[in-house]
N, C-alpha and C positions, 0 to 999 in steps of 0.2 A: 465348410472355407476356416477356417479357423484364425486368427488371430496373435499374431506373434510379436516382442516386447525385446529388442535388447537394450538393457538397461542398469543404465551407475548412478546413483544419489547424484542429487544438482546442490546445484552452493543458495537452490533456493528453497530447498530445502522440500521438495520433491512435488513440490505447487505443482509445475508443468503435467506432466501422467496424470493427475488427479483429469483437471480441466480432456485432458489426451484422451481417456478413456468414456468419461464425458461423456465425450462430444463422437465418441465409440458409436456408445452406445441410446447412444440416441438415431443415428442416423446409418448404421446399422445392423438392426436388429436382427441376422440374421446368424451374425456372427454365431457361431458351432461355443466355441469355448478360447478364451485368451489367454495367452500362456506372461512369461515377465520371464526371461532370463537375463541372472545373472545381479542385484543388489533388489531387496522386494522394497518395492511403502511399507511402510509402516501403517500405512489407513486399508493396507488387501485385506478385502472378501475372506473367510476361514473359507466359501463355497469353492471350491473346489472341482466340484462339477458348470463351477463358471468361470474361475481360473485361476490359476495356479503360476504357483511360484519355482520355477527348476536354479537352484546354482550353479554356480558353472562346471565344479568343485564331481556333480551329477553325472554330466553325460566327459572332459576333459579323459576320465581315469582312462579311454575309454588305448588310451594311447598315457604319447609323454608329454606332457599337456602341461606347461605354468599354470596358476589360478595367481590372484585373475585371470582370464582369457581380455588379451584389449587388442590385437588385431581383428581388425571389421572383420575378416576371410575366413578367418578362422574360429567366431561368434559365429556364422549365417552356418561353413557350415558346422562346427556341434550339437550348436540349435536343433537343427533339420534331423539329429539323432533321440529328437527326446521319442518316448519309445507311440504316445500318444497320441502327435502332433497331424491335424487331417494333412493330408497327402494334399491340396494346395489351401496355401496361406499366407496373408496379408505381412506386407514385414511392417511394422509400425516404429519411432519411435516415442519420447516422451515432448519431442516439439511436433509435431502431426495434430495436425488437428482436423478434424471434417468439419463442415460451412454445411451442408447440408443432402438432405436425403440420397443416399448411395447405396446406388444398387448392385444388388453381385452378378450380372453384366458391367457395367466398368467401372469394376473393382477387379475385372479381374485384363482388364484391358494395364499394355505394354507400355509405362511413357517413359521416356526419352525425352533429353538437357536440348542434346548436337550433333552431329557429325565431330567428332572429332579428325577425319582427313579437309575437314572443310575451314578451321581456324586456323591462323594463320598467327597468335603469338600465346607461347607458353605460360607467359606471366612464370613468376614464381614461386618458392613457400612448398613444406612438405605436403601438406594438402594435392597441390598441385604436379609439384614429382612424383608423382606414387602417380597421379589421374598418367599425366605421360608416361612414365614406366606405365603400365597397366594398356595405354593404346598403342603402347609401340610394341611388346611382347605379342599382344595380341593380332594385329599388323604382322610378324614376322612368324605367327603362328597358322595361317592364313584362315584369319576372323575378320569380321567386321568393325569396326570403333567407333560405336557410340557410345555417347555421356548417358550413362543408366541414372548419378550418382543426383534423380531430384530432386532427393529431399520434401520425396511425399511419398503411400502407402504403395512398398512398388509388391507387384505379384512373383508368388514366388510356389516355384509349386518340388517337392520334397525331390525329384527324381534331378530333379534341374541341380539341383544347391551335389546332390551324389554324384553326377557326372560331369560336370565343373573340379569339383573338386576332385577325384577321380584323374583328370588332367590337366590340369594347374598345380599334384601338389610340389611339383619337385620349387615349382614358385612362390614358393606361399613361407611367411615364418610368422616364426611368434610378436617376433616387434611392429609397435603401437603405424609408421608411418611405411617400413620397408612392405616392398613386395606386391602384389598384385590389391585393386582396392573388388572385394570382393560384387556389391552386385554387380559397378561392369564389366565385370567377365566374366559371371555367371550367367547372363542372362543374352554378354556376345555369344556365350558356348552356344544355346540354348535358343538364340533368338537365327540362329547357323547351321541346328537339327531338326530345328518344329519348324521354326520362318512363316512367327506370325505374323499379324499386321502390324506397327509399331505406332504410335502416337506419341507426336512431335508437340510437348509439357506446354510451347510459344502457344505456338498453332493453335491448342484449343484453349488457350488462354485464364484457365483455371485454376490456375495456381495465385495467391499475394502471398506480400512475401517480406520480412522487415531484417536489413540482415548492417552488425559495423553500431547503432546508433537509437536506442527509441523512436517512438513515432511521437511526432510533437504532441496530439490531443486526442479523441476519440474517434470526432472527425474526421483524424486520417485518414484511424483505419476503416469506423464504417467506408467508407468510400472508398478503400484499398479493398475489403473482404465480399461488394457489395458481386453478385452474382456470383463470385465463387464456389469451389470445393473444397479448394485446400488451403491452411490456414500449415506457413513452418517463420520461425527467424531464430532467430544465436542469441548465444545470452549476452551480448551487447546491449540487443534492442528494449531485452526483456529486460520490463520494470513497472510501474502503476498504472503506464495508462495498456499497456498490455495487460493485465493481470484483470483490472475491472473490466475492457474489457469481451476479457473470457468467463468472469463468476457474473458478466448478467449476462450472457447471454446461457451460459450452462448451471444453473443457479442450486440445482436440489443435486444432492447421492443416488447415484447410481448401481446396477447392482454389481456392481465389481467395488464397492468402498461395503467397510464397515463399516453399520448402523454405530456401533459408539465412535465413529473417529469420520462425522462425517462433518467435520468443518464451515462452518456453515457461513455464510456469502464474509459476511463485515473483520467474522475473526479471518477472512483466508487473507481481505483485503489490507486487515491491521498489517499484516506480516509486510509486504512490505511498502508499507509504510504508508498507505491511505488512510483517513482517514474514514469508522466506519455514518455509513444515510443515518 
């Protein structure tokens, strides 16, 4: 099994993906190889047997696709065409972190956030509009309407992505927000044809998250993460508190980093304005 990151440089100089990769190396040692699709972090190891960067342009040339690719369904489809990508893989993001050992059988679980048919209020905004547009189209075409946008590592098979793209390609656009959301569209399509077991993320109780504003202190983070498998946060929540917690949890460089780019904990923490210990 491989791990695939859809990645673009962060406003925090790619600090997040460094710790995400360390969490992966620590808690999922069975990963055969990591692929970084998109931008290349400066600290990335040159050992392409363990980790490899693939720019959008490498696979976008199969069709008339603009680069950089901004639509996530297209990114999922194009990244699945990387020739040496394993037939099964975990789709990661730089703001996904593993907090405990994550066995391969556990990694193969397909998690969903909610059954959208049971949600009464649709809300608003570009992302929610995309989600509900995806749901309405799935239901019209006879599919289930689960929300698979869990902000945790998603289990994929290359075949699932290929078949979903072939089915929905008329509804996939190159616009960032318009068209179908990739993870939800692909996994509802796969579920219809494979009927694997689904795991409700809230019932599993496996994710800690911070969104909209930073946590107050390290104790708040520690309490939220206790007993959890996954941690996720958005740009608005990331700051000195979360950075310090990640630096304490994953202090050592891993096999996915260049030795000369190890960036010790003191330097990394200083970057976000926290005094070095």
